[in-house]
Each structure stands twice: as structure tokens, then as C-alpha cells.
TORPASE-901138 format. One record per atom (N, C-alpha, C): x, z negated, y; chain; residue number from 1; residue in one letter. Coordinates in nm, 2 decimals. Atoms other than C-alpha are relative to their C-alpha. Example, Ala and Ser with C-alpha at 12.3 -4.5 7.8 and 13.67 -1.06 7.14 Angstrom:
! TORPASE-901138
0.09|0.00|-0.12|A|1|a .
1.23|-0.78|-0.45|A|1|a .
0.09|0.00|0.12|A|1|a .
-0.09|0.00|-0.11|A|2|s .
1.37|-0.71|-0.11|A|2|s .
-0.08|-0.08|0.11|A|2|s .
//
This chain:
! TORPASE-901138
-0.01|-0.12|-0.02|A|1|m .
-4.15|-2.76|-2.14|A|1|m .
0.07|0.02|0.16|A|1|m .
-0.03|0.03|-0.18|A|2|d .
-4.10|-2.85|-1.74|A|2|d .
0.16|-0.05|-0.04|A|2|d .
-0.12|0.04|0.00|A|3|d .
-3.72|-2.94|-1.86|A|3|d .
0.07|0.13|-0.05|A|3|d .
-0.07|-0.10|0.02|A|4|r .
-3.65|-2.65|-2.04|A|4|r .
-0.01|0.11|0.08|A|4|r .
-0.02|-0.11|-0.10|A|5|i .
-3.75|-2.39|-1.74|A|5|i .
0.09|-0.08|0.12|A|5|i .
-0.10|0.05|-0.06|A|6|k .
-3.59|-2.63|-1.53|A|6|k .
0.17|0.00|-0.02|A|6|k .
-0.12|-0.03|0.00|A|7|q .
-3.27|-2.60|-1.70|A|7|q .
0.04|0.13|-0.01|A|7|q .
-0.02|-0.18|-0.01|A|8|a .
-3.33|-2.19|-1.74|A|8|a .
0.06|0.02|0.11|A|8|a .
0.01|-0.01|-0.10|A|9|g .
-3.37|-2.22|-1.41|A|9|g .
0.17|-0.07|0.06|A|9|g .
-0.12|0.08|-0.01|A|10|q .
-3.04|-2.44|-1.35|A|10|q .
0.13|0.11|-0.05|A|10|q .
-0.08|-0.13|0.03|A|11|f .
-2.86|-2.19|-1.59|A|11|f .
0.02|0.14|0.04|A|11|f .
0.01|-0.10|-0.09|A|12|i .
-2.96|-1.89|-1.38|A|12|i .
0.07|-0.02|0.13|A|12|i .
-0.06|0.02|-0.14|A|13|e .
-2.86|-1.98|-1.09|A|13|e .
0.12|-0.07|0.01|A|13|e .
-0.13|0.03|0.06|A|14|s .
-2.51|-2.13|-1.26|A|14|s .
0.06|0.17|-0.02|A|14|s .
-0.07|-0.15|0.06|A|15|a .
-2.46|-1.76|-1.39|A|15|a .
0.01|0.07|0.16|A|15|a .
-0.05|-0.09|-0.14|A|16|v .
-2.52|-1.61|-1.04|A|16|v .
0.08|-0.05|0.13|A|16|v .
-0.06|0.04|-0.08|A|17|k .
-2.35|-1.83|-0.86|A|17|k .
0.20|0.02|-0.05|A|17|k .
-0.17|-0.05|0.09|A|18|d .
-2.03|-1.75|-1.10|A|18|d .
0.05|0.15|0.08|A|18|d .
-0.02|-0.13|0.00|A|19|a .
-2.10|-1.39|-1.07|A|19|a .
0.02|0.05|0.15|A|19|a .
-0.04|-0.08|-0.17|A|20|i .
-2.12|-1.37|-0.70|A|20|i .
0.17|-0.05|0.07|A|20|i .
-0.15|0.06|0.00|A|21|g .
-1.81|-1.61|-0.71|A|21|g .
0.10|0.09|-0.04|A|21|g .
-0.05|-0.09|0.01|A|22|q .
-1.62|-1.39|-0.86|A|22|q .
0.02|0.14|0.05|A|22|q .
-0.02|-0.11|-0.07|A|23|k .
-1.70|-1.09|-0.73|A|23|k .
0.09|0.01|0.19|A|23|k .
-0.07|0.07|-0.12|A|24|v .
-1.61|-1.25|-0.36|A|24|v .
0.15|-0.02|-0.03|A|24|v .
-0.17|0.00|0.05|A|25|s .
-1.25|-1.34|-0.56|A|25|s .
0.02|0.15|0.01|A|25|s .
-0.06|-0.10|0.06|A|26|e .
-1.20|-0.99|-0.67|A|26|e .
-0.03|0.05|0.13|A|26|e .
0.00|0.00|-0.15|A|27|h .
-1.30|-0.87|-0.31|A|27|h .
0.12|-0.01|0.12|A|27|h .
-0.11|0.08|-0.06|A|28|g .
-1.03|-1.10|-0.16|A|28|g .
0.15|0.08|-0.07|A|28|g .
-0.16|-0.04|0.07|A|29|d .
-0.77|-1.01|-0.46|A|29|d .
-0.01|0.18|0.07|A|29|d .
0.00|-0.20|0.00|A|30|h .
-0.83|-0.61|-0.36|A|30|h .
0.06|0.00|0.16|A|30|h .
-0.04|-0.02|-0.15|A|31|m .
-0.80|-0.68|0.05|A|31|m .
0.16|-0.03|0.01|A|31|m .
-0.12|0.10|0.03|A|32|f .
-0.49|-0.88|-0.06|A|32|f .
0.11|0.15|-0.02|A|32|f .
-0.08|-0.14|0.03|A|33|q .
-0.33|-0.54|-0.21|A|33|q .
-0.01|0.11|0.11|A|33|q .
0.03|-0.13|-0.15|A|34|s .
-0.49|-0.29|0.00|A|34|s .
0.12|-0.07|0.13|A|34|s .
-0.08|-0.01|-0.09|A|35|g .
-0.30|-0.45|0.27|A|35|g .
0.14|-0.07|-0.02|A|35|g .
-0.15|-0.03|0.04|A|36|f .
0.03|-0.52|0.10|A|36|f .
0.00|0.11|0.01|A|36|f .
-0.02|-0.18|0.00|A|37|s .
0.03|-0.15|0.04|A|37|s .
-0.02|0.04|0.08|A|37|s .
0.02|-0.01|-0.15|A|38|s .
-0.06|-0.08|0.39|A|38|s .
0.16|-0.05|0.03|A|38|s .
-0.14|-0.02|-0.05|A|39|a .
0.25|-0.28|0.53|A|39|a .
0.10|0.08|-0.09|A|39|a .
-0.13|-0.04|0.06|A|40|a .
0.46|-0.19|0.28|A|40|a .
0.01|0.14|0.06|A|40|a .
-0.01|-0.13|-0.10|A|41|g .
0.37|0.18|0.39|A|41|g .
0.06|0.03|0.10|A|41|g .
0.00|0.04|-0.11|A|42|i .
0.45|0.07|0.72|A|42|i .
0.17|0.06|-0.01|A|42|i .
-0.15|0.04|0.02|A|43|t .
0.79|-0.02|0.66|A|43|t .
0.09|0.12|-0.07|A|43|t .
-0.08|-0.08|0.06|A|44|l .
0.90|0.25|0.39|A|44|l .
0.00|0.09|0.10|A|44|l .
0.07|-0.17|-0.07|A|45|r .
0.74|0.55|0.62|A|45|r .
0.12|-0.03|0.10|A|45|r .
-0.08|0.01|-0.15|A|46|r .
0.95|0.42|0.92|A|46|r .
0.16|-0.03|-0.03|A|46|r .
-0.12|-0.05|0.05|A|47|i .
1.27|0.39|0.71|A|47|i .
0.03|0.09|-0.06|A|47|i .
0.02|-0.22|0.02|A|48|d .
1.17|0.78|0.54|A|48|d .
0.08|0.03|0.12|A|48|d .
-0.05|-0.06|-0.15|A|49|a .
1.18|0.85|0.91|A|49|a .
0.11|0.04|0.05|A|49|a .
-0.13|0.01|-0.04|A|50|k .
1.49|0.74|1.01|A|50|k .
0.09|0.05|-0.12|A|50|k .
-0.08|-0.06|0.15|A|51|l .
1.64|0.89|0.65|A|51|l .
-0.01|0.16|0.01|A|51|l .
0.02|-0.11|0.03|A|52|e .
1.52|1.20|0.71|A|52|e .
0.07|0.09|0.11|A|52|e .
-0.04|-0.06|-0.05|A|53|s .
1.64|1.25|1.02|A|53|s .
0.16|-0.02|0.02|A|53|s .
-0.18|0.01|0.02|A|54|f .
2.01|1.17|0.94|A|54|f .
0.02|0.10|-0.07|A|54|f .
-0.03|-0.12|0.10|A|55|e .
1.93|1.40|0.65|A|55|e .
0.01|0.18|0.10|A|55|e .
0.02|-0.09|-0.05|A|56|e .
1.85|1.66|0.91|A|56|e .
0.13|0.09|0.08|A|56|e .
-0.13|0.03|-0.09|A|57|r .
2.18|1.61|1.17|A|57|r .
0.09|0.01|-0.10|A|57|r .
-0.14|-0.01|0.11|A|58|m .
2.38|1.61|0.81|A|58|m .
0.00|0.13|-0.01|A|58|m .
0.03|-0.13|-0.03|A|59|k .
2.25|1.99|0.82|A|59|k .
0.06|0.08|0.08|A|59|k .
-0.09|-0.09|-0.13|A|60|g .
2.36|2.09|1.13|A|60|g .
0.14|-0.06|0.04|A|60|g .
-0.11|0.04|-0.05|A|61|s .
2.61|1.93|1.29|A|61|s .
0.10|-0.09|-0.03|A|61|s .
-0.09|0.11|0.07|A|62|g .
2.70|1.64|1.04|A|62|g .
-0.06|-0.11|0.13|A|62|g .
0.02|0.17|-0.11|A|63|l .
2.70|1.26|1.10|A|63|l .
0.16|-0.09|0.02|A|63|l .
-0.14|0.07|-0.03|A|64|t .
3.00|1.02|1.23|A|64|t .
0.02|-0.06|-0.13|A|64|t .
-0.04|0.12|0.04|A|65|k .
3.13|0.76|1.03|A|65|k .
-0.13|-0.10|0.02|A|65|k .
0.12|0.12|0.00|A|66|t .
2.91|0.51|1.16|A|66|t .
-0.15|0.02|-0.02|A|66|t .
0.13|-0.05|0.01|A|67|e .
2.62|0.72|1.15|A|67|e .
-0.03|0.00|-0.19|A|67|e .
0.04|0.03|0.14|A|68|q .
2.69|0.75|0.75|A|68|q .
-0.01|-0.13|-0.04|A|68|q .
0.05|0.15|0.00|A|69|a .
2.73|0.40|0.74|A|69|a .
-0.16|-0.05|0.01|A|69|a .
0.15|0.04|0.00|A|70|v .
2.37|0.33|0.87|A|70|v .
-0.07|0.06|-0.09|A|70|v .
0.02|-0.09|0.10|A|71|c .
2.26|0.61|0.68|A|71|c .
-0.05|-0.07|-0.14|A|71|c .
-0.01|0.05|0.11|A|72|a .
2.36|0.45|0.35|A|72|a .
-0.05|-0.13|0.02|A|72|a .
0.09|0.14|-0.06|A|73|q .
2.25|0.09|0.50|A|73|q .
-0.09|0.02|-0.04|A|73|q .
0.09|0.02|0.00|A|74|l .
1.97|0.20|0.52|A|74|l .
-0.10|0.04|-0.12|A|74|l .
-0.01|-0.08|0.18|A|75|d .
1.91|0.43|0.19|A|75|d .
0.00|-0.14|-0.12|A|75|d .
-0.02|0.11|0.09|A|76|e .
2.03|0.06|0.04|A|76|e .
-0.14|-0.08|0.02|A|76|e .
0.12|0.06|-0.03|A|77|l .
1.78|-0.13|0.24|A|77|l .
-0.14|0.01|-0.07|A|77|l .
0.15|-0.04|0.09|A|78|k .
1.47|0.07|0.08|A|78|k .
0.02|0.01|-0.10|A|78|k .
0.00|0.01|0.15|A|79|a .
1.62|0.07|-0.29|A|79|a .
-0.02|-0.19|0.03|A|79|a .
0.00|0.13|-0.02|A|80|e .
1.62|-0.32|-0.20|A|80|e .
-0.16|-0.08|0.01|A|80|e .
0.10|0.05|-0.09|A|81|i .
1.28|-0.38|-0.04|A|81|i .
-0.09|0.06|-0.12|A|81|i .
0.10|0.00|0.15|A|82|e .
1.11|-0.15|-0.37|A|82|e .
0.05|-0.04|-0.09|A|82|e .
-0.07|0.08|0.13|A|83|a .
1.33|-0.35|-0.63|A|83|a .
-0.15|-0.18|0.04|A|83|a .
0.05|0.12|0.05|A|84|d .
1.18|-0.73|-0.49|A|84|d .
-0.15|0.05|0.05|A|84|d .
0.18|0.01|-0.01|A|85|c .
0.77|-0.55|-0.45|A|85|c .
0.02|0.03|-0.15|A|85|c .
0.04|-0.05|0.16|A|86|d .
0.84|-0.42|-0.81|A|86|d .
0.02|-0.19|-0.08|A|86|d .
0.05|0.10|0.06|A|87|r .
0.90|-0.77|-0.92|A|87|r .
-0.11|-0.11|0.02|A|87|r .
0.13|0.06|-0.05|A|88|f .
0.65|-0.93|-0.72|A|88|f .
-0.13|0.01|-0.07|A|88|f .
0.12|-0.08|0.08|A|89|w .
0.41|-0.72|-0.88|A|89|w .
0.00|0.06|-0.17|A|89|w .
-0.05|-0.02|0.17|A|90|r .
0.57|-0.69|-1.24|A|90|r .
-0.11|-0.10|-0.08|A|90|r .
0.12|0.05|0.11|A|91|g .
0.30|-0.73|-1.52|A|91|g .
-0.13|-0.06|0.10|A|91|g .
0.12|0.01|-0.09|A|92|s .
0.00|-0.72|-1.25|A|92|s .
-0.04|0.08|-0.03|A|92|s .
0.10|-0.11|0.00|A|93|g .
-0.11|-0.41|-1.32|A|93|g .
-0.02|0.08|0.11|A|93|g .
0.03|-0.05|-0.15|A|94|v .
-0.10|-0.33|-0.94|A|94|v .
0.08|0.10|0.02|A|94|v .
-0.11|-0.11|-0.08|A|95|e .
0.07|-0.03|-0.80|A|95|e .
0.02|0.00|0.18|A|95|e .
0.00|0.07|-0.17|A|96|w .
0.14|-0.17|-0.48|A|96|w .
0.08|0.12|0.10|A|96|w .
-0.07|-0.11|-0.07|A|97|r .
0.31|0.17|-0.38|A|97|r .
-0.11|0.13|0.07|A|97|r .
0.14|-0.12|-0.11|A|98|p .
0.10|0.35|-0.06|A|98|p .
0.03|0.17|-0.06|A|98|p .
-0.02|-0.16|0.06|A|99|p .
0.03|0.71|-0.18|A|99|p .
0.03|0.05|0.13|A|99|p .
-0.11|-0.09|-0.08|A|100|k .
0.31|0.94|-0.07|A|100|k .
-0.16|0.06|0.12|A|100|k .
0.12|-0.09|-0.08|A|101|q .
0.15|1.13|0.25|A|101|q .
0.04|0.16|0.01|A|101|q .
-0.04|-0.14|0.03|A|102|i .
0.13|1.49|0.18|A|102|i .
-0.04|0.11|0.11|A|102|i .
-0.01|-0.11|-0.11|A|103|a .
0.04|1.63|0.54|A|103|a .
0.02|-0.09|0.11|A|103|a .
-0.04|0.09|-0.11|A|104|k .
0.19|1.53|0.86|A|104|k .
-0.10|0.00|0.12|A|104|k .
0.07|0.01|-0.04|A|105|g .
-0.06|1.62|1.06|A|105|g .
-0.11|0.11|-0.03|A|105|g .
0.14|-0.13|0.01|A|106|v .
-0.42|1.85|1.12|A|106|v .
0.01|0.09|0.08|A|106|v .
0.00|-0.12|-0.13|A|107|r .
-0.36|2.18|1.27|A|107|r .
-0.15|0.08|0.03|A|107|r .
0.13|-0.02|-0.05|A|108|r .
-0.69|2.29|1.45|A|108|r .
0.05|0.15|0.03|A|108|r .
0.04|-0.13|-0.07|A|109|s .
-0.78|2.69|1.53|A|109|s .
0.03|-0.01|0.15|A|109|s .
0.07|0.04|-0.17|A|110|t .
-0.80|2.74|1.89|A|110|t .
-0.07|0.12|0.04|A|110|t .
0.12|-0.12|-0.03|A|111|q .
-1.04|3.04|1.79|A|111|q .
-0.09|-0.07|0.03|A|111|q .
0.13|0.07|-0.02|A|112|e .
-1.39|3.04|1.87|A|112|e .
-0.03|-0.02|-0.17|A|112|e .
0.06|-0.04|0.08|A|113|p .
-1.54|3.02|1.52|A|113|p .
-0.11|0.08|-0.04|A|113|p .
0.10|-0.07|0.04|A|114|q .
-1.71|3.29|1.33|A|114|q .
-0.14|-0.03|-0.03|A|114|q .
0.09|0.05|0.09|A|115|l .
-2.05|3.30|1.22|A|115|l .
-0.07|0.16|-0.03|A|115|l .
//
């Protein structure tokens, strides 16, 4: 009888250790995915900001030939980065793309709140 209790205890201990190990592994995977998405977001937002700046100038005074070339290179670089990231995560089911920014800032009222 003591052997069966000991075996049951070992089985339960092993099951708990496996479950904890799996949870730690999942947490590590999630942190990796989250970090990757954040890093990609930082990079792509900076490229997008430069492209938006060029687009605004195009609407106004226009761009020089050099600026047009830089704009085209930035657009191509962005597409290459996205394609590389897509290839890296292909088949994993992970959505690596950072969520699109909805607002650029928070607008606060300067008036006193009314009660």
C-alpha cells in the first residue's frame, strides 16, 4: 500500500512540475512574441513617420529628385522588413504586426470639470 501512495505522490509531483514548466515556457514564448512585436512597431512607426513627412511635403511644395528617391527607398525598406517578418512567423499563427495607433495623443480640457 505504501508503494502505491508513493507512486501516486510521484505521479502528482511530476504532473504539477510538467504543468508549471509548460506555463513558464508559454510565458517565455509570449514575452518573446510581445518583445518582437514591440520592436517591429518601433521600427515601422519611425519609417512611417518619415514617409508621412515626405507625403505632407509632396502635397505642398513637392519633393526634390533626391527626396523622391529617399522616399521610394524607405517605402521599399518597409516592405522588405514586413516581408522578412512575415516569413519568420509564417505557419506559427502569431500576429507579429503591432496594433495600429488610433490616437496620436491625449487631449485634455483646460476647463474645470462641472459637478
